[in-house]
N, C-alpha and C positions, 0 to 999 in steps of 0.2 A: 661649779662646785655647789653653790647655794641651791640651785634647782634640784640637784641630785640629793642634797641633804633634806630638802622638803619632801620630795617624792622619789625614792630610790628605784621605783618600778616604772619610771617613765623613759622609754627608749629614746625619745627625741632629745632628752637632756644629755644622755651619753653621746649621742651622735653630734650634738652641738659642741660638747667639750672635746670630743675627738677631733672635730674640725679645727678647733682652736689649737690643739696639740699639733695637728698637721701643719698649720700655718707657722707654728713655732719650730718646725722641723724635729719634733719629738715623735718620731715615727712609731716606735715601739709602744709608747703610751697611747698614741692615736689608734693603733691597731687594737689595743686592749679595750679602749672605750667603744670603738665600732663593734667589736666582738660582743661586748655586753649589750649594746643596743640590739644586735641581732639575736642574742639569747632571749631578750625580753620580747622581741617581735621578729620572728623568723622570716617574715615577708617584707621587711623594711628595705626596699630597693635602694634608697639613698645611702643607707649605712653600708650596704654591700659595695656600692660604687665608691664611697669614700675609703672603705677598707682596701679596695683594689688599688687606689691611688697610693695609699700609705705602703701597702705591700710591695708595689713596684719600686718605691724609693728605698726599700730595705733589701731589694734583690729577690724577693719571693715572687717571681714572675708566673709560675704555674698556679700558685694560690690566687694571685691577682686575676688571672684569666678565669678561674672558677668563680670568683666574686663578680666579675663582669657578666658572666653568663647568668648568674642568679639575679643580678640587678636587672638585666634585660627581661628575664622571665617574670619578674614581679612588677614590671612596668607595662602598662597598656596605654597606647596612644599618648605617651609622655606623662602619664599619671600613675601614681602608686596604686596598686591593687591590694585588696585586703587579704587575699589568698591566691595562690596560683590557680589557673584554670583547671588543671588536673585535680587539685584538691577539692575545688568546688564541685566538679562533676561527680566525684565519688560520694558526695553527701546525699 
């Protein structure tokens, strides 16, 4: 919460708080935080992965599959990419 209060535009802070919510089994809150991280950084692979985990636990299996797909799309060789290859190619 403090990191978000200091910089409310930092996606990693929402992802971290969402992960804490996930560990506490507050899945709806976790999904909300991961969604905010993704809004701030639409290519944040780890936030998509984490949201997929939370969505599976709330029974949103098709949404979780879409998040898994996005996470894989925005990951190259096990590392976060700044933009998907298709978006980079269009520039």
